[in-house]
N, C-alpha and C positions, 0 to 999 in steps of 0.2 A: 139502698139495700140490695144485696146480691141475691138473685133468685136461684142460683145454681146453674142457670143456662149461660152458655158462652154468648157474649155480646156479638153482634154482627161485625165482620171484619171489612176493612176498606183498603184499597190499593191506590196510592197516589199516582196521578197522571199529569200533574201540573209541571209547567216549565217555569223556572225561576232564574234570576241572575244571582250569583253568590261568589263570595270570596272567603277563603279560609283566613282566619285572624291569627297573626303572629304575636301581637301585643295589644293590650288595652291600657289606655291612660285616662285617668279621671281628670276633668278640667272644670273650671268654674261654670261653664255653659252646659256641661254634660260629660262628653268623653270623646276620645280620639281612638279609632280602630286602625291598626297598622296591618295591612294585608301581608300574608306570607309571600305572595308573588310581588316582588318589588317593582314590577312593571306598572303597578297601579298605585295611585296616590292614596295617602291616608284619608280616612273617612271621618268627618265630624258628625257626631250624633248629639241630640239634645238630652237634657236631664230626664225627660219622660221616657225616652228610649232606654237609657241606662237603668232607670228604676224598674221599668216593666220587664226588660229582657235580661238584665244582668249578664252581658256578654263576657266571655272569658277566652283567653288564648287557646287556640286549638279548635274552637268552634267556628261556625260560619255566619257571616253577615249575609242575610238573604233579602232580596227585593222581589216581590210578586208583580205580576202583570199590571195590577191595578195601582201599583206604586207603594203598597204597604211594605214597610221595612220590619224585618224580624231577625231573630237569632236562632240558630239550631246547634245543639251539641253535635260534635263530629260524628259520633257513632250513629245517631238517628239520621243525620243528613246523608252520610255515606251509604247507609243501608237503603235509603229511599230514593236517591237521585243518581243518575248517570250523566257524565259530561256529554253535552251535545256539541258537535263540531260543525 
């Protein structure tokens, strides 16, 4: 229930590894994610990843420091992260 007060806001300061997805293919085991940057190999993900994250082309495959793998829509990712060189 909304009380009329704005909820507290948070700013992300995490570093992650990520690749923008060019294409998603469903497979019997789960799925294959094809990075936009062809220097990187395709990424095999299991059925649970596909069901939970529903990745789509244009979004990002994201891996956190603890090894957790996720998906982020492009707009949310690009608004929240800057490339580290």
